[in-house]
TIRO-2110 file (N, C-alpha, C; in Angstrom, 1 decimal):
// TIRO-2110
-24.3, 21.3, 103.2, N, 1, A
-23.8, 20.0, 103.7, CA, 1, A
-23.5, 19.1, 102.5, C, 1, A
-22.4, 18.5, 102.4, N, 2, A
-22.0, 17.7, 101.2, CA, 2, A
-22.6, 16.3, 101.4, C, 2, A
-22.7, 15.6, 100.3, N, 3, A
-23.2, 14.3, 100.3, CA, 3, A
-22.3, 13.4, 101.2, C, 3, A
-21.0, 13.5, 101.1, N, 4, A
-20.1, 12.7, 102.0, CA, 4, A
-20.3, 13.0, 103.4, C, 4, A
-20.5, 14.3, 103.8, N, 5, A
-20.7, 14.7, 105.2, CA, 5, A
-22.0, 14.0, 105.7, C, 5, A
-23.1, 14.0, 104.8, N, 6, A
-24.3, 13.3, 105.3, CA, 6, A
-24.1, 11.8, 105.5, C, 6, A
-23.4, 11.2, 104.6, N, 7, A
-23.2, 9.8, 104.8, CA, 7, A
-22.4, 9.5, 106.0, C, 7, A
-21.4, 10.3, 106.3, N, 8, A
-20.6, 10.2, 107.5, CA, 8, A
-21.4, 10.3, 108.8, C, 8, A
-22.4, 11.3, 108.7, N, 9, A
-23.2, 11.6, 109.9, CA, 9, A
-24.1, 10.4, 110.3, C, 9, A
-24.6, 9.7, 109.3, N, 10, A
-25.5, 8.5, 109.5, CA, 10, A
-24.8, 7.2, 109.6, C, 10, A
-23.5, 7.1, 109.3, N, 11, A
-22.9, 5.8, 109.3, CA, 11, A
-21.9, 5.7, 110.5, C, 11, A
-22.3, 6.3, 111.6, N, 12, A
-21.5, 6.3, 112.8, CA, 12, A
-22.2, 5.3, 113.8, C, 12, A
-21.6, 5.2, 115.0, N, 13, A
-22.2, 4.3, 116.0, CA, 13, A
-23.7, 4.6, 116.2, C, 13, A
-24.1, 5.9, 116.0, N, 14, A
-25.6, 6.2, 116.2, CA, 14, A
-26.4, 5.4, 115.3, C, 14, A
-26.0, 5.3, 114.0, N, 15, A
-26.8, 4.5, 113.0, CA, 15, A
-26.8, 3.0, 113.4, C, 15, A
-25.6, 2.5, 113.8, N, 16, A
-25.6, 1.1, 114.2, CA, 16, A
-26.5, 0.8, 115.4, C, 16, A
-26.5, 1.8, 116.4, N, 17, A
-27.3, 1.6, 117.5, CA, 17, A
-28.8, 1.7, 117.1, C, 17, A
-29.2, 2.6, 116.2, N, 18, A
-30.6, 2.7, 115.8, CA, 18, A
-31.0, 1.4, 115.1, C, 18, A
-30.1, 0.9, 114.2, N, 19, A
-30.4, -0.4, 113.5, CA, 19, A
-30.5, -1.5, 114.4, C, 19, A
-29.8, -1.5, 115.5, N, 20, A
-29.8, -2.6, 116.5, CA, 20, A
-31.1, -2.5, 117.3, C, 20, A
-31.5, -1.3, 117.7, N, 21, A
-32.7, -1.1, 118.5, CA, 21, A
-34.0, -1.2, 117.8, C, 21, A
-34.1, -0.9, 116.5, N, 22, A
-35.3, -0.8, 115.8, CA, 22, A
-36.1, -2.1, 115.9, C, 22, A
-35.5, -3.3, 115.6, N, 23, A
-36.3, -4.5, 115.7, CA, 23, A
-36.8, -4.7, 117.1, C, 23, A
-36.1, -4.3, 118.1, N, 24, A
-36.5, -4.5, 119.5, CA, 24, A
-37.7, -3.6, 119.8, C, 24, A
-37.7, -2.4, 119.3, N, 25, A
-38.8, -1.5, 119.5, CA, 25, A
-40.1, -2.0, 118.8, C, 25, A
-39.9, -2.5, 117.6, N, 26, A
-41.0, -3.1, 116.9, CA, 26, A
-41.6, -4.3, 117.6, C, 26, A
-40.8, -5.1, 118.1, N, 27, A
-41.2, -6.3, 118.9, CA, 27, A
-42.0, -5.9, 120.1, C, 27, A
-41.5, -4.9, 120.8, N, 28, A
-42.2, -4.4, 122.0, CA, 28, A
-43.6, -3.8, 121.6, C, 28, A
-43.6, -3.0, 120.5, N, 29, A
-44.9, -2.5, 120.1, CA, 29, A
-45.9, -3.5, 119.7, C, 29, A
-45.5, -4.6, 119.1, N, 30, A
-46.4, -5.7, 118.7, CA, 30, A
-46.8, -6.4, 120.0, C, 30, A
-45.9, -6.7, 120.9, N, 31, A
-46.2, -7.4, 122.1, CA, 31, A
-47.2, -6.6, 122.9, C, 31, A
-47.0, -5.3, 123.0, N, 32, A
-47.9, -4.4, 123.8, CA, 32, A
-49.3, -4.5, 123.2, C, 32, A
-49.5, -4.5, 121.9, N, 33, A
-50.8, -4.6, 121.3, CA, 33, A
-51.5, -5.9, 121.7, C, 33, A
-50.8, -7.0, 121.7, N, 34, A
-51.4, -8.3, 122.1, CA, 34, A
-51.7, -8.3, 123.5, C, 34, A
-50.9, -7.7, 124.4, N, 35, A
-51.2, -7.7, 125.8, CA, 35, A
-52.4, -6.8, 126.1, C, 35, A
-52.5, -5.7, 125.3, N, 36, A
-53.7, -4.8, 125.5, CA, 36, A
-55.0, -5.5, 125.1, C, 36, A
-54.9, -6.4, 124.1, N, 37, A
-56.1, -7.1, 123.6, CA, 37, A
-55.8, -8.5, 123.4, C, 37, A
-55.7, -9.3, 124.5, N, 38, A
-55.3, -10.7, 124.4, CA, 38, A
-56.5, -11.5, 123.7, C, 38, A
-56.1, -12.6, 123.0, N, 39, A
-57.1, -13.4, 122.4, CA, 39, A
-57.7, -14.2, 123.5, C, 39, A
-59.0, -14.5, 123.4, N, 40, A
-59.7, -15.3, 124.5, CA, 40, A
-59.1, -16.7, 124.6, C, 40, A
-59.0, -17.1, 125.8, N, 41, A
-58.4, -18.4, 126.1, CA, 41, A
-59.2, -19.6, 125.6, C, 41, A
-60.6, -19.4, 125.6, N, 42, A
-61.5, -20.5, 125.2, CA, 42, A
-61.5, -20.6, 123.6, C, 42, A
-61.1, -21.7, 123.1, N, 43, A
-61.0, -21.9, 121.7, CA, 43, A
-62.1, -22.9, 121.2, C, 43, A
-62.9, -22.5, 120.3, N, 44, A
-63.9, -23.4, 119.8, CA, 44, A
-63.9, -23.5, 118.3, C, 44, A
-64.5, -24.5, 117.7, N, 45, A
-64.6, -24.7, 116.3, CA, 45, A
-65.7, -23.8, 115.7, C, 45, A
-65.5, -23.4, 114.5, N, 46, A
-66.5, -22.5, 113.9, CA, 46, A
-67.9, -23.2, 113.8, C, 46, A
-67.9, -24.6, 113.8, N, 47, A
-69.1, -25.3, 113.8, CA, 47, A
-69.9, -25.2, 115.1, C, 47, A
-69.3, -24.7, 116.2, N, 48, A
-69.9, -24.6, 117.4, CA, 48, A
-70.6, -23.2, 117.6, C, 48, A
-70.5, -22.4, 116.6, N, 49, A
-71.1, -21.1, 116.6, CA, 49, A
-72.2, -21.0, 115.6, C, 49, A
-73.3, -20.2, 115.9, N, 50, A
-74.4, -20.0, 114.9, CA, 50, A
-74.3, -18.6, 114.4, C, 50, A
-74.2, -18.4, 113.1, N, 51, A
-74.1, -17.0, 112.6, CA, 51, A
-75.5, -16.3, 112.7, C, 51, A
-75.4, -15.0, 113.0, N, 52, A
-76.6, -14.2, 112.9, CA, 52, A
-76.7, -13.4, 111.6, C, 52, A
-75.5, -13.2, 111.1, N, 53, A
-75.4, -12.4, 109.8, CA, 53, A
-74.5, -13.2, 108.9, C, 53, A
-74.7, -13.0, 107.6, N, 54, A
-73.8, -13.6, 106.6, CA, 54, A
-72.5, -12.8, 106.5, C, 54, A
-71.4, -13.4, 106.4, N, 55, A
-70.2, -12.7, 106.1, CA, 55, A
-70.1, -12.4, 104.7, C, 55, A
-69.8, -11.1, 104.3, N, 56, A
-69.6, -10.8, 102.9, CA, 56, A
-68.2, -10.3, 102.7, C, 56, A
-67.6, -10.8, 101.6, N, 57, A
-66.3, -10.4, 101.2, CA, 57, A
-66.4, -9.5, 100.0, C, 57, A
-65.9, -8.3, 100.0, N, 58, A
-66.0, -7.4, 98.9, CA, 58, A
-64.6, -7.0, 98.4, C, 58, A
-64.4, -7.2, 97.1, N, 59, A
-63.1, -6.9, 96.5, CA, 59, A
-63.4, -6.1, 95.2, C, 59, A
-62.5, -5.2, 94.8, N, 60, A
-62.6, -4.6, 93.5, CA, 60, A
-62.4, -5.6, 92.4, C, 60, A
-63.2, -5.6, 91.4, N, 61, A
-63.1, -6.5, 90.3, CA, 61, A
-61.9, -6.2, 89.4, C, 61, A
-61.0, -7.1, 89.2, N, 62, A
-59.9, -7.0, 88.3, CA, 62, A
-60.1, -7.9, 87.1, C, 62, A
-59.5, -7.6, 86.0, N, 63, A
-59.6, -8.5, 84.8, CA, 63, A
-59.1, -9.9, 85.2, C, 63, A
-59.6, -10.9, 84.6, N, 64, A
-59.2, -12.2, 84.8, CA, 64, A
-60.1, -13.0, 85.8, C, 64, A
-59.6, -14.1, 86.2, N, 65, A
-60.4, -15.0, 87.1, CA, 65, A
-60.4, -14.4, 88.5, C, 65, A
-61.5, -14.5, 89.2, N, 66, A
-61.5, -14.1, 90.6, CA, 66, A
-60.5, -14.9, 91.4, C, 66, A
-59.9, -14.3, 92.5, N, 67, A
-59.0, -15.1, 93.3, CA, 67, A
-59.6, -16.3, 93.9, C, 67, A
-58.8, -17.4, 94.1, N, 68, A
-59.3, -18.6, 94.7, CA, 68, A
-58.3, -19.0, 95.8, C, 68, A
-58.8, -19.9, 96.7, N, 69, A
-58.0, -20.4, 97.7, CA, 69, A
-58.7, -20.5, 99.0, C, 69, A
-58.0, -20.9, 100.1, N, 70, A
-58.6, -21.0, 101.4, CA, 70, A
-57.8, -20.1, 102.3, C, 70, A
-58.5, -19.3, 103.0, N, 71, A
-58.0, -18.4, 104.0, CA, 71, A
-58.4, -18.9, 105.4, C, 71, A
-57.5, -19.1, 106.3, N, 72, A
-57.8, -19.6, 107.6, CA, 72, A
-57.7, -18.3, 108.5, C, 72, A
-58.9, -17.9, 109.1, N, 73, A
-58.9, -16.7, 110.0, CA, 73, A
-58.9, -17.1, 111.4, C, 73, A
-58.3, -16.3, 112.2, N, 74, A
-58.5, -16.4, 113.7, CA, 74, A
-59.4, -15.3, 114.1, C, 74, A
-60.5, -15.6, 114.7, N, 75, A
-61.5, -14.6, 115.1, CA, 75, A
-61.6, -14.5, 116.6, C, 75, A
-61.8, -13.3, 117.0, N, 76, A
-62.1, -13.1, 118.5, CA, 76, A
-63.6, -12.8, 118.4, C, 76, A
-64.4, -13.7, 119.0, N, 77, A
-65.9, -13.5, 119.1, CA, 77, A
-66.2, -13.1, 120.5, C, 77, A
-66.7, -11.9, 120.8, N, 78, A
-66.9, -11.5, 122.2, CA, 78, A
-68.2, -12.0, 122.8, C, 78, A
-68.4, -11.6, 124.0, N, 79, A
-69.6, -12.1, 124.8, CA, 79, A
-70.9, -11.8, 124.1, C, 79, A
-70.9, -10.8, 123.2, N, 80, A
-72.1, -10.3, 122.6, CA, 80, A
-72.3, -10.9, 121.2, C, 80, A
-71.3, -11.7, 120.7, N, 81, A
-71.3, -12.3, 119.4, CA, 81, A
-70.7, -11.5, 118.3, C, 81, A
-70.2, -10.3, 118.7, N, 82, A
-69.5, -9.5, 117.7, CA, 82, A
-68.1, -9.9, 117.5, C, 82, A
-67.5, -9.5, 116.4, N, 83, A
-66.1, -9.9, 116.1, CA, 83, A
-65.2, -8.6, 116.1, C, 83, A
-64.6, -8.3, 117.3, N, 84, A
-63.9, -7.1, 117.3, CA, 84, A
-62.5, -7.2, 116.6, C, 84, A
-62.1, -8.5, 116.4, N, 85, A
-60.7, -8.6, 115.8, CA, 85, A
-60.7, -9.9, 115.0, C, 85, A
-60.1, -9.8, 113.8, N, 86, A
-59.9, -11.0, 112.9, CA, 86, A
-58.5, -10.8, 112.3, C, 86, A
-57.8, -11.9, 112.3, N, 87, A
-56.5, -11.9, 111.6, CA, 87, A
-56.3, -13.2, 110.8, C, 87, A
-55.4, -13.0, 109.8, N, 88, A
-55.2, -14.2, 108.9, CA, 88, A
-54.2, -15.1, 109.6, C, 88, A
-54.6, -16.3, 109.8, N, 89, A
-53.8, -17.3, 110.5, CA, 89, A
-53.0, -18.1, 109.4, C, 89, A
-53.7, -18.4, 108.3, N, 90, A
-53.0, -19.0, 107.1, CA, 90, A
-53.5, -18.3, 105.9, C, 90, A
-52.6, -17.9, 105.1, N, 91, A
-52.9, -17.1, 103.9, CA, 91, A
-53.4, -18.0, 102.7, C, 91, A
-54.2, -17.4, 101.9, N, 92, A
-54.6, -18.1, 100.7, CA, 92, A
-53.6, -18.0, 99.6, C, 92, A
-52.6, -17.2, 99.8, N, 93, A
-51.6, -16.9, 98.8, CA, 93, A
-51.9, -15.6, 98.0, C, 93, A
-53.1, -15.1, 98.2, N, 94, A
-53.5, -13.8, 97.5, CA, 94, A
-53.8, -12.8, 98.6, C, 94, A
-52.9, -11.8, 98.7, N, 95, A
-53.0, -10.8, 99.8, CA, 95, A
-54.3, -10.0, 99.8, C, 95, A
-54.8, -9.7, 98.6, N, 96, A
-56.1, -9.0, 98.5, CA, 96, A
-57.2, -9.8, 99.1, C, 96, A
-57.3, -11.1, 98.7, N, 97, A
-58.3, -12.0, 99.2, CA, 97, A
-58.2, -12.1, 100.8, C, 97, A
-57.0, -12.3, 101.3, N, 98, A
-56.8, -12.4, 102.7, CA, 98, A
-57.3, -11.2, 103.4, C, 98, A
-56.9, -10.0, 103.0, N, 99, A
-57.4, -8.7, 103.6, CA, 99, A
-58.9, -8.6, 103.6, C, 99, A
-59.5, -8.8, 102.4, N, 100, A
-60.9, -8.7, 102.2, CA, 100, A
-61.7, -9.6, 103.1, C, 100, A
-61.2, -10.9, 103.3, N, 101, A
-61.8, -11.9, 104.1, CA, 101, A
-61.8, -11.5, 105.6, C, 101, A
-60.6, -11.0, 106.0, N, 102, A
-60.5, -10.6, 107.4, CA, 102, A
-61.4, -9.4, 107.7, C, 102, A
-61.4, -8.4, 106.8, N, 103, A
-62.2, -7.2, 106.9, CA, 103, A
-63.7, -7.6, 107.0, C, 103, A
-64.1, -8.5, 106.1, N, 104, A
-65.5, -9.0, 106.1, CA, 104, A
-65.9, -9.7, 107.3, C, 104, A
-65.0, -10.5, 107.9, N, 105, A
-65.3, -11.2, 109.1, CA, 105, A
-65.6, -10.3, 110.3, C, 105, A
-64.9, -9.1, 110.3, N, 106, A
-65.2, -8.2, 111.4, CA, 106, A
-66.6, -7.7, 111.5, C, 106, A
-67.3, -7.8, 110.3, N, 107, A
-68.7, -7.3, 110.3, CA, 107, A
-69.7, -8.4, 110.7, C, 107, A
-69.2, -9.6, 110.8, N, 108, A
-70.1, -10.8, 111.1, CA, 108, A
-70.5, -10.7, 112.6, C, 108, A
-71.7, -11.3, 112.8, N, 109, A
-72.2, -11.4, 114.1, CA, 109, A
-72.7, -12.9, 114.4, C, 109, A
-72.5, -13.4, 115.6, N, 110, A
-72.8, -14.7, 116.0, CA, 110, A
-73.7, -14.7, 117.2, C, 110, A
-74.4, -15.8, 117.4, N, 111, A
-75.1, -16.0, 118.7, CA, 111, A
-74.0, -16.2, 119.7, C, 111, A
-74.0, -15.5, 120.8, N, 112, A
-73.0, -15.6, 121.8, CA, 112, A
-72.7, -17.1, 122.2, C, 112, A
-71.5, -17.4, 122.4, N, 113, A
-71.1, -18.8, 122.8, CA, 113, A
-71.3, -18.9, 124.3, C, 113, A
-72.0, -20.0, 124.7, N, 114, A
-72.3, -20.1, 126.1, CA, 114, A
-71.5, -21.3, 126.7, C, 114, A
-70.9, -21.0, 127.9, N, 115, A
-70.2, -22.0, 128.7, CA, 115, A
-70.8, -22.0, 130.1, C, 115, A
-71.3, -23.2, 130.5, N, 116, A
-72.0, -23.3, 131.8, CA, 116, A
-73.1, -22.2, 131.9, C, 116, A
-73.8, -22.0, 130.8, N, 117, A
-74.9, -21.1, 130.9, CA, 117, A
-74.6, -19.6, 130.8, C, 117, A
-73.3, -19.3, 130.7, N, 118, A
-72.8, -17.9, 130.7, CA, 118, A
-72.2, -17.6, 129.3, C, 118, A
-72.5, -16.4, 128.7, N, 119, A
-71.9, -16.0, 127.5, CA, 119, A
-70.4, -15.7, 127.7, C, 119, A
-69.5, -16.2, 126.9, N, 120, A
-68.1, -16.0, 127.0, CA, 120, A
-67.5, -15.6, 125.7, C, 120, A
-66.4, -14.9, 125.8, N, 121, A
-65.6, -14.6, 124.5, CA, 121, A
-64.8, -15.8, 124.1, C, 121, A
-64.7, -16.0, 122.8, N, 122, A
-64.0, -17.2, 122.3, CA, 122, A
-63.1, -16.8, 121.2, C, 122, A
-62.1, -17.7, 121.0, N, 123, A
-61.2, -17.6, 119.8, CA, 123, A
-61.7, -18.7, 118.9, C, 123, A
-61.8, -18.4, 117.6, N, 124, A
-62.3, -19.3, 116.6, CA, 124, A
-61.4, -19.4, 115.4, C, 124, A
-61.0, -20.6, 115.0, N, 125, A
-60.2, -20.8, 113.8, CA, 125, A
-61.3, -21.1, 112.7, C, 125, A
-61.3, -20.2, 111.7, N, 126, A
-62.4, -20.4, 110.7, CA, 126, A
-61.8, -20.4, 109.3, C, 126, A
-61.8, -21.6, 108.7, N, 127, A
-61.3, -21.7, 107.3, CA, 127, A
-62.4, -21.2, 106.3, C, 127, A
-62.0, -20.4, 105.4, N, 128, A
-62.9, -19.8, 104.4, CA, 128, A
-62.4, -20.1, 103.0, C, 128, A
-63.2, -20.9, 102.3, N, 129, A
-62.8, -21.4, 101.0, CA, 129, A
-63.5, -20.6, 99.9, C, 129, A
-62.7, -20.2, 98.9, N, 130, A
-63.2, -19.5, 97.8, CA, 130, A
-62.8, -20.2, 96.5, C, 130, A
-63.9, -20.7, 95.7, N, 131, A
-63.7, -21.4, 94.5, CA, 131, A
-64.1, -20.6, 93.3, C, 131, A
END
């Protein structure tokens, strides 16, 4: 198969259709994930939760100053106080720091949040500052 033949094969309406459908497929995949695991509707401040464990952020040491900034995380704290999911809501500007902070948050544990005497899952916006 020649190079020109390969280019012709992929630059046909099939390619245009694939390029058109790909963003839609990715959107559906992302939406499906959120539908399978929705964020809890009850939103509370990080100040309303009591930590049972300290959150630790571990990063490989690189030459120079350690990364600095504030990462705002969105945490899903379940009825047992565990964090099954954490995502970066606002970046610090350093992707390594963002990833390490979100990963460390998933290991954190809290006293379960109570609403009307019953433990409920909550969404928490948690700013994490690194100086």
